[in-house]
C-alpha positions as CSV (number, residue, x, y, z in Angstrom):
1,M,-0.1,0.1,-0.1
2,N,3.0,2.4,0.6
3,A,4.3,1.7,-2.6
4,L,1.2,2.5,-4.2
5,F,0.7,5.8,-2.6
6,R,4.5,6.6,-3.6
7,T,3.5,6.0,-7.1
8,L,0.5,8.0,-6.8
9,K,2.0,10.9,-5.2
10,V,4.8,10.9,-7.9
11,D,2.5,10.3,-10.7
12,L,0.0,12.9,-9.7
13,R,2.8,15.4,-8.9
14,R,3.9,15.0,-12.6
15,S,0.4,15.2,-14.1
16,L,-1.0,18.2,-12.0
17,L,2.3,20.4,-12.6
18,S,2.8,19.5,-16.2
19,G,2.1,22.1,-19.0
20,S,-0.3,19.5,-20.7
21,F,-2.7,19.7,-17.5
22,V,-3.0,23.4,-18.1
23,L,-3.3,23.0,-21.7
24,T,-6.4,20.4,-21.1
25,A,-8.1,23.0,-18.7
26,A,-7.4,25.8,-21.0
27,L,-8.9,24.3,-24.2
28,L,-11.9,22.8,-22.0
29,F,-12.4,26.4,-21.0
30,F,-11.8,27.7,-24.3
31,M,-14.6,25.6,-25.9
32,Q,-17.4,26.8,-23.6
33,L,-16.0,30.3,-24.2
34,L,-16.1,30.3,-27.8
35,E,-20.0,29.1,-27.7
36,F,-20.8,31.8,-25.0
37,F,-18.5,34.8,-26.5
38,P,-20.2,35.6,-29.8
39,Q,-23.6,35.8,-28.4
40,Y,-22.2,38.2,-25.4
41,V,-20.7,40.5,-27.8
42,F,-23.9,40.2,-30.4
43,Q,-26.3,43.0,-29.5
44,G,-29.3,41.0,-31.2
45,A,-28.6,37.9,-29.2
46,T,-30.8,37.2,-26.3
47,L,-28.8,36.1,-22.9
48,H,-30.2,34.4,-20.4
49,C,-29.4,33.0,-17.1
50,W,-25.8,32.2,-16.3
51,Q,-27.2,28.4,-15.3
52,Y,-28.5,28.3,-19.0
53,E,-25.3,29.6,-20.5
54,L,-23.2,26.9,-18.6
55,A,-25.8,24.2,-19.7
56,L,-25.7,25.4,-23.1
57,A,-21.7,25.4,-23.5
58,H,-22.0,21.8,-22.5
59,R,-25.0,21.2,-25.1
60,E,-23.3,23.3,-27.7
61,G,-19.6,24.3,-27.2
62,I,-18.1,21.2,-25.3
63,P,-19.8,18.0,-27.2
64,S,-18.0,16.1,-28.6
65,M,-14.7,18.1,-28.4
66,I,-14.2,16.8,-24.8
67,L,-13.8,13.2,-26.2
68,F,-10.0,14.1,-27.1
69,L,-9.4,17.5,-25.3
70,G,-9.9,15.2,-22.2
71,T,-7.1,12.9,-23.1
72,I,-4.5,15.7,-23.8
73,C,-3.9,15.7,-19.7
74,Y,-1.8,12.6,-19.0
75,S,-3.2,9.6,-21.0
76,W,0.2,9.7,-23.2
77,S,2.4,9.1,-19.7
78,Y,3.1,5.5,-20.2
79,C,4.8,6.2,-23.6
80,L,6.7,8.9,-22.2
81,D,7.9,6.5,-19.2
82,N,8.8,3.8,-21.9
83,D,10.7,6.1,-24.0
84,S,12.6,7.6,-21.2
85,G,13.3,4.2,-19.2
86,F,11.6,5.4,-16.1
87,F,9.1,2.3,-16.5
88,V,11.8,-0.1,-16.2
89,Q,12.8,1.5,-13.1
90,A,9.6,2.1,-11.7
91,V,8.5,-1.6,-12.3
92,R,11.7,-2.8,-10.7
93,R,11.0,-0.7,-7.5
94,V,7.3,-1.5,-7.2
95,G,6.1,-3.9,-9.6
96,V,3.9,-4.1,-12.7
97,G,0.6,-4.3,-10.9
98,V,1.2,-1.2,-8.3
99,Y,2.9,0.9,-11.5
100,C,-0.3,0.2,-13.4
101,T,-2.8,0.8,-10.6
102,G,-1.1,4.2,-9.7
103,K,-1.0,5.1,-13.5
104,I,-4.5,4.6,-14.2
105,I,-5.8,6.3,-11.1
106,S,-3.5,9.2,-11.7
107,V,-4.3,9.8,-15.2
108,A,-7.9,9.4,-14.4
109,I,-7.9,11.9,-11.3
110,S,-5.8,14.3,-13.6
111,A,-8.2,14.5,-16.3
112,F,-11.0,14.6,-14.0
113,L,-9.6,17.6,-12.0
114,A,-8.6,19.5,-15.5
115,G,-12.5,19.2,-16.4
116,I,-13.8,20.5,-13.2
117,L,-11.2,23.5,-13.5
118,A,-12.5,24.4,-16.6
119,D,-15.8,24.5,-15.8
120,G,-15.0,26.3,-12.4
121,L,-13.4,29.2,-14.4
122,F,-16.1,29.5,-16.9
123,T,-18.8,29.6,-14.3
124,I,-16.9,32.0,-12.4
125,L,-16.9,34.3,-15.5
126,L,-20.2,33.8,-16.1
127,V,-21.4,34.9,-12.5
128,L,-19.0,38.1,-12.9
129,L,-20.9,39.0,-16.0
130,P,-24.3,40.8,-15.7
131,L,-26.7,37.9,-16.5
132,E,-29.9,37.0,-14.8
133,N,-29.6,34.7,-11.8
134,T,-33.2,33.0,-12.1
135,V,-34.2,30.0,-14.2
136,P,-37.4,30.6,-16.3
137,D,-39.8,27.6,-16.2
138,F,-39.4,26.5,-19.9
139,M,-35.6,25.8,-19.3
140,S,-36.2,23.5,-16.4
141,Q,-36.1,20.3,-19.1
142,F,-33.5,22.2,-21.5
143,S,-30.5,20.5,-20.6
144,T,-28.5,18.3,-18.4
145,Y,-29.3,18.9,-14.6
146,M,-31.2,22.4,-15.3
147,A,-34.2,21.2,-13.8
148,L,-32.0,21.4,-10.4
149,A,-31.0,24.9,-11.5
150,H,-34.6,25.8,-11.8
151,S,-35.7,24.2,-8.6
152,G,-33.3,26.5,-6.5
153,K,-30.7,23.7,-5.7
154,T,-28.0,25.6,-7.6
155,G,-25.0,23.8,-5.4
156,L,-26.5,20.5,-6.5
157,F,-26.5,21.6,-10.2
158,L,-22.9,22.8,-10.2
159,L,-21.5,19.6,-8.4
160,L,-23.5,17.4,-10.9
161,R,-22.4,19.2,-13.7
162,Y,-18.5,19.5,-12.7
163,V,-18.6,16.1,-11.7
164,H,-20.3,14.7,-14.9
165,T,-17.7,17.0,-17.0
166,G,-14.6,15.5,-14.9
167,M,-15.9,11.8,-15.2
168,V,-16.1,11.7,-19.0
169,C,-12.8,13.5,-19.2
170,A,-11.5,10.5,-16.6
171,M,-13.2,7.9,-19.0
172,V,-11.5,9.1,-22.3
173,A,-8.3,9.6,-20.7
174,S,-8.3,5.9,-19.4
175,M,-9.4,4.9,-22.8
176,S,-6.5,6.4,-24.6
177,L,-3.7,5.3,-21.8
178,A,-4.9,1.7,-22.7
179,T,-4.6,2.5,-26.5
180,S,-0.7,3.6,-25.6
181,T,0.0,0.2,-25.2
182,L,-1.2,-0.8,-28.6
183,V,0.3,2.4,-30.6
184,K,2.9,4.9,-29.9
185,N,1.7,7.5,-32.0
186,A,0.4,10.4,-29.5
187,Y,-2.1,11.8,-32.3
188,V,-3.8,8.3,-32.7
189,I,-4.0,8.0,-28.6
190,I,-5.5,11.5,-28.0
191,F,-8.0,11.3,-30.9
192,L,-9.3,7.7,-30.6
193,P,-12.1,8.1,-28.5
194,Y,-13.5,10.7,-30.4
195,L,-12.8,8.9,-33.5
196,L,-14.7,5.7,-32.2
197,Y,-17.8,7.7,-30.8
198,E,-18.1,9.3,-34.4
199,L,-17.8,5.9,-36.1
200,F,-20.5,4.3,-33.7
201,N,-22.5,7.3,-34.5
202,L,-22.1,6.5,-38.3
203,I,-22.7,3.1,-37.8
204,T,-26.0,3.4,-36.2
205,T,-27.1,6.1,-38.3
206,V,-26.4,4.0,-41.5
207,W,-27.9,1.1,-40.2
208,G,-30.7,2.5,-38.5
209,L,-29.6,0.6,-35.3
210,P,-30.5,2.6,-31.9
211,G,-27.5,4.6,-31.2
212,K,-28.6,7.2,-28.6
213,E,-27.8,5.5,-25.7
214,I,-24.2,6.1,-25.5
215,S,-24.9,9.8,-26.5
216,L,-27.4,10.4,-23.6
217,V,-24.7,8.6,-21.0
218,I,-22.2,10.9,-22.1
219,F,-23.7,14.1,-22.8
220,G,-27.5,14.4,-21.6
221,H,-29.9,12.6,-19.3
222,R,-30.9,8.8,-19.5
223,Y,-33.6,9.0,-17.3
224,G,-36.2,11.7,-16.4
225,D,-35.0,11.7,-13.1
226,Q,-31.9,13.9,-13.2
227,V,-30.3,12.7,-10.4
228,K,-30.9,9.2,-11.3
229,S,-29.3,9.8,-14.6
230,F,-26.2,11.3,-12.9
231,W,-25.7,8.2,-11.2
232,Y,-26.4,5.9,-13.9
233,M,-23.6,8.0,-15.9
234,F,-21.3,7.8,-12.8
235,C,-21.6,4.0,-12.4
236,V,-21.0,4.0,-16.4
237,M,-17.9,5.6,-16.2
238,I,-16.4,4.2,-13.4
239,S,-16.9,0.7,-15.0
240,L,-15.4,1.9,-18.1
241,I,-12.5,3.2,-16.4
242,C,-12.1,-0.1,-14.4
243,V,-12.2,-2.2,-17.6
244,F,-9.5,0.3,-19.4
245,G,-7.5,0.0,-16.5
246,L,-7.4,-3.8,-16.4
247,L,-7.0,-3.6,-20.3
248,F,-4.0,-1.6,-19.5
249,Y,-2.4,-3.6,-17.0
250,G,-3.0,-6.8,-19.3
251,R,-1.2,-5.2,-22.2
252,V,1.8,-3.9,-20.0
253,K,2.2,-7.0,-18.1
254,K,2.2,-9.2,-21.6
255,R,4.5,-6.5,-23.2
256,R,6.9,-6.7,-20.2
């Protein structure tokens, strides 16, 4: 257990103090700003409450860019460890199991925090602007968790919104980490979750298959109860992170 904590400490320090962590949070923030800013500066546009603008940024601004922006933070770290010789030294000290466990956890946590940081910064920007604070009735079912904001549960609305973004980032980063054991090309590693999502949508559209499930889990509501939808999303994301972690461990152990 001490070896795992030491491994996590090293990996988290490397990820959170890296320029890629800042870049991930900045790009996620920029994608939200890119959707909001033209409306704000255009005099003919109608601006609503800040809760609506935050939800709109996740409905129009981030999807499906988050599927590759969330991977930038630390998902390439295994390739870096392998090329630099750090992997061999780490495995000699702590073993393959501890190394892989620490790696998948640190990758998921760093991506999770980058997503939350981006959402937090965008929320602060919206709150500082002269926007309404009351959610109109017609917006209650507009986008993810807006019913909570409409009912006055602003804190819960923000908590679920932030965690949702962070969990999606953690999942795609974990997928890319597992991919990095198959290919060394950083661009493939970063873009694979986005490409697979678009391919899935294309196949389901062309063949007329039910393909909304994955989209609802990642971006919307699976159920009418928005809190229930959150827990469904959370369980799915945790399960996928564990699956990708096991794939990562299996591939690393086999390659070694």
